[in-house]
C-alpha positions as a Markdown table, in Angstrom:
| # | Residue | x | y | z |
|---|---|---|---|---|
| 1 | Met | 0.0 | 0.0 | 0.0 |
| 2 | Ser | 1.4 | 3.4 | -1.0 |
| 3 | Thr | 2.1 | 6.1 | 1.6 |
| 4 | Ala | -0.4 | 8.4 | 0.0 |
| 5 | Asn | -3.1 | 5.8 | 0.1 |
| 6 | Ser | -2.3 | 4.8 | 3.6 |
| 7 | Thr | -2.5 | 8.4 | 4.7 |
| 8 | Ser | -5.8 | 8.9 | 3.0 |
| 9 | Thr | -7.1 | 5.7 | 4.6 |
| 10 | Thr | -6.0 | 6.8 | 8.0 |
| 11 | Ala | -7.5 | 10.3 | 7.6 |
| 12 | Asn | -10.9 | 8.9 | 6.5 |
| 13 | Asp | -11.0 | 6.2 | 9.2 |
| 14 | Ala | -9.9 | 8.4 | 12.1 |
| 15 | Ser | -13.3 | 9.8 | 13.3 |
| 16 | Pro | -13.2 | 10.2 | 17.1 |
| 17 | Gly | -16.6 | 12.0 | 16.9 |
| 18 | Arg | -18.2 | 9.0 | 15.3 |
| 19 | Arg | -16.6 | 6.7 | 17.8 |
| 20 | Trp | -18.0 | 8.8 | 20.7 |
| 21 | Arg | -21.5 | 8.7 | 19.1 |
| 22 | Asp | -21.3 | 4.9 | 18.9 |
| 23 | Ile | -20.4 | 4.8 | 22.6 |
| 24 | Ala | -23.2 | 7.2 | 23.4 |
| 25 | Leu | -25.6 | 5.0 | 21.5 |
| 26 | Leu | -24.3 | 2.0 | 23.3 |
| 27 | Gly | -24.8 | 3.6 | 26.7 |
| 28 | Gly | -28.2 | 4.9 | 25.8 |
| 29 | Leu | -29.5 | 1.5 | 24.6 |
| 30 | Phe | -28.1 | -0.2 | 27.7 |
| 31 | Leu | -29.8 | 2.4 | 30.0 |
| 32 | Leu | -33.1 | 2.1 | 28.0 |
| 33 | Val | -33.1 | -1.7 | 28.4 |
| 34 | Ile | -32.2 | -1.6 | 32.1 |
| 35 | Val | -34.9 | 1.0 | 32.8 |
| 36 | Gly | -37.5 | -1.1 | 31.0 |
| 37 | Leu | -36.6 | -4.2 | 32.9 |
| 38 | Ile | -36.6 | -2.4 | 36.2 |
| 39 | Gly | -40.0 | -1.0 | 35.4 |
| 40 | Met | -41.3 | -4.5 | 34.6 |
| 41 | Ala | -39.8 | -5.9 | 37.8 |
| 42 | Ala | -41.4 | -3.1 | 39.9 |
| 43 | Ala | -44.8 | -3.7 | 38.3 |
| 44 | Thr | -44.7 | -7.5 | 38.9 |
| 45 | Gly | -43.0 | -7.6 | 42.3 |
| 46 | Trp | -39.7 | -5.9 | 43.0 |
| 47 | Glu | -39.0 | -7.6 | 46.3 |
| 48 | Glu | -39.3 | -11.1 | 44.7 |
| 49 | Thr | -37.1 | -10.0 | 41.8 |
| 50 | Lys | -34.4 | -8.8 | 44.2 |
| 51 | Ala | -34.6 | -12.0 | 46.1 |
| 52 | Gln | -34.0 | -14.0 | 42.9 |
| 53 | Leu | -31.0 | -11.8 | 42.0 |
| 54 | Ala | -29.6 | -12.2 | 45.5 |
| 55 | Lys | -29.5 | -16.0 | 45.0 |
| 56 | Leu | -26.6 | -15.6 | 42.5 |
| 57 | Thr | -23.1 | -15.8 | 43.9 |
| 58 | Tyr | -20.0 | -14.2 | 42.3 |
| 59 | Trp | -18.8 | -17.7 | 41.3 |
| 60 | Gln | -22.0 | -18.4 | 39.5 |
| 61 | Val | -21.8 | -15.1 | 37.6 |
| 62 | Leu | -18.2 | -16.0 | 36.7 |
| 63 | Ile | -19.4 | -19.4 | 35.4 |
| 64 | Leu | -21.9 | -17.6 | 33.2 |
| 65 | Leu | -19.2 | -15.3 | 31.8 |
| 66 | Ala | -16.9 | -18.2 | 31.2 |
| 67 | Leu | -19.5 | -20.0 | 29.2 |
| 68 | Ser | -20.0 | -16.9 | 27.1 |
| 69 | Leu | -16.3 | -16.7 | 26.7 |
| 70 | Val | -16.4 | -20.2 | 25.2 |
| 71 | Asn | -18.8 | -18.9 | 22.6 |
| 72 | Tyr | -16.5 | -16.0 | 21.7 |
| 73 | Val | -13.4 | -18.1 | 21.5 |
| 74 | Phe | -15.0 | -20.8 | 19.3 |
| 75 | Arg | -16.4 | -18.3 | 17.0 |
| 76 | Gly | -13.1 | -16.4 | 16.9 |
| 77 | Leu | -11.4 | -19.7 | 15.9 |
| 78 | Arg | -14.1 | -20.0 | 13.2 |
| 79 | Trp | -13.2 | -16.5 | 11.9 |
| 80 | His | -9.6 | -17.6 | 11.8 |
| 81 | Val | -10.5 | -20.7 | 9.7 |
| 82 | Phe | -12.5 | -18.5 | 7.3 |
| 83 | Ala | -9.6 | -16.0 | 7.0 |
| 84 | Lys | -7.1 | -18.7 | 6.1 |
| 85 | Ala | -9.6 | -20.2 | 3.6 |
| 86 | Leu | -9.9 | -16.8 | 2.0 |
| 87 | Gly | -6.2 | -16.6 | 1.6 |
| 88 | Leu | -5.5 | -13.8 | 4.1 |
| 89 | Asn | -1.9 | -13.9 | 5.5 |
| 90 | Thr | -3.0 | -13.1 | 9.0 |
| 91 | Gly | -2.1 | -15.1 | 12.2 |
| 92 | Leu | -4.4 | -16.5 | 14.9 |
| 93 | Ser | -3.8 | -13.7 | 17.4 |
| 94 | Gln | -4.3 | -11.1 | 14.7 |
| 95 | Asn | -7.6 | -12.7 | 13.6 |
| 96 | Met | -8.8 | -13.1 | 17.2 |
| 97 | Arg | -8.0 | -9.4 | 17.8 |
| 98 | His | -10.1 | -8.4 | 14.8 |
| 99 | Phe | -13.0 | -10.6 | 15.7 |
| 100 | Leu | -13.2 | -9.7 | 19.4 |
| 101 | Gly | -12.6 | -6.0 | 18.7 |
| 102 | Gly | -15.5 | -6.0 | 16.3 |
| 103 | Phe | -17.8 | -6.7 | 19.2 |
| 104 | Ala | -17.5 | -3.1 | 20.3 |
| 105 | Met | -19.7 | -2.2 | 17.3 |
| 106 | Ser | -22.4 | -4.9 | 17.9 |
| 107 | Val | -25.1 | -2.4 | 18.7 |
| 108 | Thr | -24.8 | -0.3 | 15.6 |
| 109 | Pro | -28.0 | -0.6 | 13.4 |
| 110 | Gly | -27.8 | -3.9 | 11.5 |
| 111 | Arg | -24.5 | -4.5 | 13.2 |
| 112 | Val | -22.8 | -2.7 | 10.2 |
| 113 | Gly | -20.3 | -1.3 | 12.7 |
| 114 | Glu | -18.7 | -4.7 | 12.8 |
| 115 | Leu | -17.4 | -3.9 | 9.3 |
| 116 | Val | -14.6 | -2.2 | 11.2 |
| 117 | Arg | -12.9 | -5.6 | 11.1 |
| 118 | Met | -12.6 | -5.2 | 7.3 |
| 119 | Arg | -11.0 | -1.8 | 7.9 |
| 120 | Trp | -8.4 | -3.3 | 10.1 |
| 121 | Ile | -7.7 | -6.0 | 7.6 |
| 122 | Arg | -7.4 | -3.4 | 4.8 |
| 123 | Arg | -4.9 | -1.4 | 6.8 |
| 124 | Glu | -2.8 | -4.5 | 7.7 |
| 125 | Thr | -2.9 | -6.5 | 4.5 |
| 126 | Gly | -3.9 | -4.0 | 1.8 |
| 127 | Trp | -7.0 | -6.1 | 0.8 |
| 128 | Ala | -9.9 | -4.0 | -0.5 |
| 129 | Phe | -13.3 | -4.2 | 1.1 |
| 130 | Glu | -14.8 | -6.3 | -1.7 |
| 131 | Arg | -12.1 | -8.9 | -1.2 |
| 132 | Thr | -12.8 | -9.3 | 2.5 |
| 133 | Ala | -16.6 | -8.8 | 2.4 |
| 134 | Pro | -17.2 | -12.6 | 1.9 |
| 135 | Leu | -15.4 | -13.2 | 5.2 |
| 136 | Val | -18.0 | -11.1 | 7.1 |
| 137 | Leu | -20.9 | -12.6 | 5.0 |
| 138 | Val | -19.9 | -16.2 | 5.6 |
| 139 | Asp | -19.3 | -15.6 | 9.3 |
| 140 | Arg | -22.8 | -14.2 | 9.7 |
| 141 | Ala | -24.3 | -17.0 | 7.6 |
| 142 | Ser | -22.5 | -19.6 | 9.7 |
| 143 | Asp | -24.0 | -18.1 | 12.8 |
| 144 | Leu | -27.5 | -18.4 | 11.3 |
| 145 | Ala | -26.9 | -22.0 | 10.2 |
| 146 | Ala | -25.6 | -23.0 | 13.6 |
| 147 | Met | -28.4 | -21.3 | 15.5 |
| 148 | Ala | -31.0 | -22.7 | 13.1 |
| 149 | Leu | -29.7 | -26.3 | 13.8 |
| 150 | Ile | -29.7 | -25.7 | 17.5 |
| 151 | Leu | -33.3 | -24.3 | 17.3 |
| 152 | Ala | -34.5 | -27.2 | 15.1 |
| 153 | Gly | -32.8 | -29.8 | 17.2 |
| 154 | Ser | -34.0 | -28.5 | 20.6 |
| 155 | Ala | -37.6 | -28.0 | 19.2 |
| 156 | Ala | -37.6 | -31.6 | 18.1 |
| 157 | Val | -36.7 | -33.0 | 21.5 |
| 158 | Ser | -38.2 | -30.4 | 23.8 |
| 159 | Ala | -41.2 | -31.4 | 25.9 |
| 160 | Ser | -42.7 | -28.0 | 25.3 |
| 161 | Gly | -42.8 | -26.7 | 21.8 |
| 162 | Val | -42.6 | -23.0 | 21.0 |
| 163 | Ala | -44.9 | -21.7 | 18.3 |
| 164 | Gly | -42.9 | -20.2 | 15.5 |
| 165 | Ala | -39.7 | -22.0 | 16.3 |
| 166 | Val | -39.7 | -24.1 | 13.1 |
| 167 | Pro | -40.5 | -21.2 | 10.7 |
| 168 | Val | -37.7 | -19.1 | 12.3 |
| 169 | Ala | -35.3 | -22.0 | 11.9 |
| 170 | Ile | -36.3 | -22.4 | 8.3 |
| 171 | Leu | -35.8 | -18.7 | 7.6 |
| 172 | Ala | -32.4 | -18.8 | 9.3 |
| 173 | Ile | -31.3 | -21.8 | 7.2 |
| 174 | Leu | -32.6 | -20.2 | 4.0 |
| 175 | Ala | -30.7 | -16.9 | 4.8 |
| 176 | Ala | -27.6 | -18.9 | 5.5 |
| 177 | Phe | -28.0 | -20.8 | 2.2 |
| 178 | Val | -28.5 | -17.7 | 0.1 |
| 179 | Ala | -25.6 | -15.9 | 1.8 |
| 180 | Thr | -23.2 | -18.6 | 0.8 |
| 181 | Arg | -24.2 | -19.3 | -2.8 |
| 182 | Pro | -21.9 | -17.4 | -5.1 |
| 183 | Arg | -23.9 | -17.8 | -8.3 |
| 184 | Leu | -27.2 | -17.0 | -6.5 |
| 185 | Leu | -25.9 | -13.8 | -4.9 |
| 186 | Ser | -24.2 | -12.8 | -8.1 |
| 187 | Gly | -27.4 | -13.4 | -10.1 |
| 188 | Leu | -29.4 | -11.4 | -7.6 |
| 189 | Ala | -27.0 | -8.5 | -7.8 |
| 190 | Thr | -27.2 | -8.6 | -11.6 |
| 191 | His | -31.0 | -8.6 | -11.7 |
| 192 | Ala | -31.1 | -5.8 | -9.1 |
| 193 | His | -28.8 | -3.7 | -11.1 |
| 194 | Arg | -30.8 | -4.2 | -14.3 |
| 195 | Ala | -34.1 | -3.5 | -12.5 |
| 196 | Leu | -32.8 | -0.4 | -10.7 |
| 197 | Gly | -30.4 | 0.9 | -13.3 |
| 198 | Ile | -28.2 | 2.6 | -10.7 |
| 199 | Trp | -25.0 | 2.1 | -8.7 |
| 200 | Pro | -23.2 | 0.0 | -11.3 |
| 201 | Arg | -19.9 | 0.1 | -9.3 |
| 202 | Leu | -21.6 | -1.1 | -6.1 |
| 203 | Phe | -23.3 | -4.0 | -7.8 |
| 204 | Ala | -20.0 | -4.9 | -9.6 |
| 205 | Arg | -18.3 | -5.1 | -6.2 |
| 206 | Val | -21.1 | -7.3 | -4.9 |
| 207 | Arg | -20.7 | -9.7 | -7.8 |
| 208 | Arg | -16.9 | -9.8 | -7.2 |
| 209 | Ala | -17.4 | -10.4 | -3.5 |
| 210 | Ala | -20.0 | -13.2 | -4.3 |
| 211 | Arg | -17.6 | -15.0 | -6.5 |
| 212 | Ser | -15.1 | -15.1 | -3.6 |
| 213 | Leu | -17.5 | -17.1 | -1.5 |
| 214 | Gly | -16.3 | -20.2 | -3.4 |
| 215 | Ser | -13.3 | -20.2 | -1.1 |
| 216 | Phe | -15.4 | -21.5 | 1.7 |
| 217 | Ala | -17.2 | -24.3 | -0.3 |
| 218 | Ser | -14.9 | -27.0 | 1.0 |
| 219 | Pro | -16.9 | -29.7 | 3.0 |
| 220 | Arg | -14.1 | -29.7 | 5.6 |
| 221 | Ile | -14.3 | -25.9 | 6.1 |
| 222 | Leu | -18.1 | -26.0 | 6.3 |
| 223 | Ala | -18.1 | -28.9 | 8.7 |
| 224 | Val | -15.5 | -27.3 | 11.0 |
| 225 | Ser | -17.2 | -23.9 | 11.0 |
| 226 | Leu | -20.6 | -25.5 | 11.7 |
| 227 | Val | -19.2 | -27.5 | 14.7 |
| 228 | Leu | -17.5 | -24.4 | 16.2 |
| 229 | Gly | -20.6 | -22.3 | 15.8 |
| 230 | Ile | -22.9 | -24.9 | 17.3 |
| 231 | Leu | -20.5 | -25.5 | 20.3 |
| 232 | Gly | -20.2 | -21.8 | 20.8 |
| 233 | Trp | -23.9 | -20.9 | 20.8 |
| 234 | Ala | -24.8 | -24.0 | 22.7 |
| 235 | Ala | -22.4 | -22.9 | 25.5 |
| 236 | Glu | -24.5 | -19.7 | 26.0 |
| 237 | Gly | -27.7 | -21.7 | 25.8 |
| 238 | Leu | -26.4 | -24.0 | 28.6 |
| 239 | Ala | -25.5 | -20.9 | 30.6 |
| 240 | Phe | -29.1 | -19.8 | 30.3 |
| 241 | His | -30.3 | -23.2 | 31.5 |
| 242 | Gln | -28.0 | -23.2 | 34.5 |
| 243 | Leu | -29.0 | -19.7 | 35.4 |
| 244 | Leu | -32.7 | -20.7 | 35.4 |
| 245 | Ile | -31.9 | -23.7 | 37.6 |
| 246 | Trp | -30.0 | -21.5 | 40.1 |
| 247 | Met | -33.1 | -19.2 | 40.2 |
| 248 | Gly | -35.4 | -22.2 | 41.0 |
| 249 | Ala | -37.0 | -22.6 | 37.6 |
| 250 | Glu | -37.4 | -26.3 | 36.6 |
| 251 | Ile | -36.8 | -26.3 | 32.9 |
| 252 | Gly | -35.1 | -28.9 | 30.7 |
| 253 | Val | -31.9 | -28.2 | 28.7 |
| 254 | Pro | -33.7 | -28.5 | 25.3 |
| 255 | Thr | -36.4 | -26.0 | 26.3 |
| 256 | Ala | -33.8 | -23.6 | 27.6 |
| 257 | Leu | -31.7 | -23.9 | 24.4 |
| 258 | Leu | -34.9 | -23.4 | 22.4 |
| 259 | Ile | -36.0 | -20.3 | 24.2 |
| 260 | Phe | -32.5 | -18.7 | 24.2 |
| 261 | Thr | -31.8 | -19.4 | 20.6 |
| 262 | Phe | -35.3 | -18.4 | 19.4 |
| 263 | Ala | -35.2 | -15.1 | 21.4 |
| 264 | Thr | -31.7 | -14.3 | 20.0 |
| 265 | Leu | -32.8 | -14.9 | 16.4 |
| 266 | Ala | -36.1 | -13.1 | 16.9 |
| 267 | Gly | -34.2 | -10.1 | 18.3 |
| 268 | Gly | -32.0 | -10.1 | 15.3 |
| 269 | Leu | -35.0 | -10.2 | 12.9 |
| 270 | Thr | -36.3 | -7.0 | 14.4 |
| 271 | Gly | -33.3 | -5.2 | 12.9 |
| 272 | Ala | -32.7 | -3.4 | 16.2 |
| 273 | Pro | -29.0 | -3.0 | 17.2 |
| 274 | Gly | -27.9 | -6.2 | 18.9 |
| 275 | Gly | -31.5 | -7.3 | 18.9 |
| 276 | Ile | -32.1 | -5.1 | 21.9 |
| 277 | Gly | -35.7 | -5.0 | 23.0 |
| 278 | Gly | -36.9 | -7.7 | 20.8 |
| 279 | Ala | -34.8 | -10.4 | 22.3 |
| 280 | Glu | -35.7 | -9.5 | 25.9 |
| 281 | Ile | -39.4 | -9.3 | 25.1 |
| 282 | Ala | -39.3 | -12.7 | 23.3 |
| 283 | Met | -37.3 | -14.3 | 26.1 |
| 284 | Ile | -39.6 | -13.1 | 28.9 |
| 285 | Gly | -42.7 | -14.0 | 26.9 |
| 286 | Leu | -41.4 | -17.6 | 26.1 |
| 287 | Leu | -40.5 | -18.1 | 29.7 |
| 288 | Ser | -43.9 | -17.0 | 30.8 |
| 289 | Met | -45.4 | -19.5 | 28.4 |
| 290 | Gln | -43.5 | -22.2 | 30.3 |
| 291 | Gly | -45.1 | -21.2 | 33.5 |
| 292 | Ile | -42.1 | -19.3 | 34.9 |
| 293 | Ala | -43.2 | -16.3 | 37.0 |
| 294 | Pro | -42.1 | -12.8 | 36.1 |
| 295 | Glu | -40.1 | -12.5 | 39.3 |
| 296 | Val | -37.8 | -15.2 | 37.8 |
| 297 | Ser | -38.1 | -14.6 | 34.0 |
| 298 | Ile | -37.3 | -10.8 | 34.2 |
| 299 | Pro | -34.1 | -11.1 | 36.3 |
| 300 | Ala | -33.0 | -14.2 | 34.4 |
| 301 | Thr | -33.4 | -12.3 | 31.1 |
| 302 | Ala | -31.5 | -9.3 | 32.5 |
| 303 | Val | -28.6 | -11.4 | 33.8 |
| 304 | Ile | -28.2 | -13.6 | 30.7 |
| 305 | Arg | -28.3 | -10.5 | 28.4 |
| 306 | Val | -25.6 | -8.8 | 30.5 |
| 307 | Thr | -23.4 | -11.9 | 30.6 |
| 308 | Thr | -23.8 | -12.5 | 26.8 |
| 309 | Leu | -24.4 | -9.5 | 24.6 |
| 310 | Trp | -23.1 | -6.8 | 27.0 |
| 311 | Phe | -20.2 | -8.9 | 28.1 |
| 312 | Ala | -19.2 | -9.3 | 24.4 |
| 313 | Ile | -19.5 | -5.5 | 23.9 |
| 314 | Gly | -17.3 | -5.0 | 27.0 |
| 315 | Ile | -14.6 | -7.2 | 25.6 |
| 316 | Gly | -14.9 | -5.4 | 22.3 |
| 317 | Leu | -14.4 | -2.1 | 23.9 |
| 318 | Leu | -11.3 | -3.4 | 25.6 |
| 319 | Val | -9.8 | -4.9 | 22.5 |
| 320 | Phe | -10.9 | -2.1 | 20.1 |
| 321 | Pro | -8.1 | 0.4 | 21.0 |
| 322 | Leu | -5.5 | -2.4 | 20.7 |
| 323 | Ala | -6.8 | -3.5 | 17.3 |
| 324 | Glu | -6.9 | 0.2 | 16.1 |
| 325 | Arg | -3.3 | 0.9 | 17.3 |
| 326 | Asn | -2.0 | -2.3 | 15.7 |
| 327 | Ser | -3.7 | -1.6 | 12.4 |
| 328 | Leu | -2.1 | 1.9 | 12.2 |
| 329 | Lys | 1.4 | 0.5 | 12.9 |
| 330 | Val | 1.5 | -1.3 | 9.5 |
């Protein structure tokens, strides 16, 4: 990468004002969710809710965080597998830094802020966005596929079915399928360009990015990535089950996995940053359908969201400055 190009890239990417706006958005959303949950707890029995929260020990909270960390590590390893398959000359620690640092932008609308990972890769390797776009796309598709399989599997063996679980699983699998089909995506981009007649360069980049998806078509890569994704997301689902048991809710592992996965996917389908709002409402509602009282479902939802989504964002905020500094050193 030339010095001029590097200087231009740095100038365009260095936007402290935007970063502070993202942090302000993060804080505002967190405050909004907490206020909403406190309001629900107060309306349904604040003393009972406090009693449920008081049951948790520091060691139990650490176990929940450790299970979430398992998810992040396994998915980070999957990101590394995809990066090597794409041909990126980046090491494991470098790829883990990119993946974890991207969590800082999880609550941007549509999670587009996570594209910061592509910016770091561009600075460190010189690869243009359209060359690394398939990496982000296949990572998201792999999440959808893994969660869809967990949802379908848990729905099949759960004693208590959840209405809508199968359609959501099917939609997730279809989205994952479309996102990993080079010819299908390229064809959709071509038809969209012909229909709209605008943005020829954008659609050309989409077609080039779609063709690069063939790098991930190996059965071995697909199998490894799916296993890592399932193990990662299942770890958080098991954390949710253990939390409910600690709070005195008798619920089976399949049902807990079903509720956690369904709520996470449902939150994502709302398009809200990080699924905030939608995931919490779905989780509380599904727990109530299983006969779990609000004084348990509300604090359980609050705790699991803090130890999963907000814990990931916290890790991202810690790693983000390190990833930013290292990308500027190149």
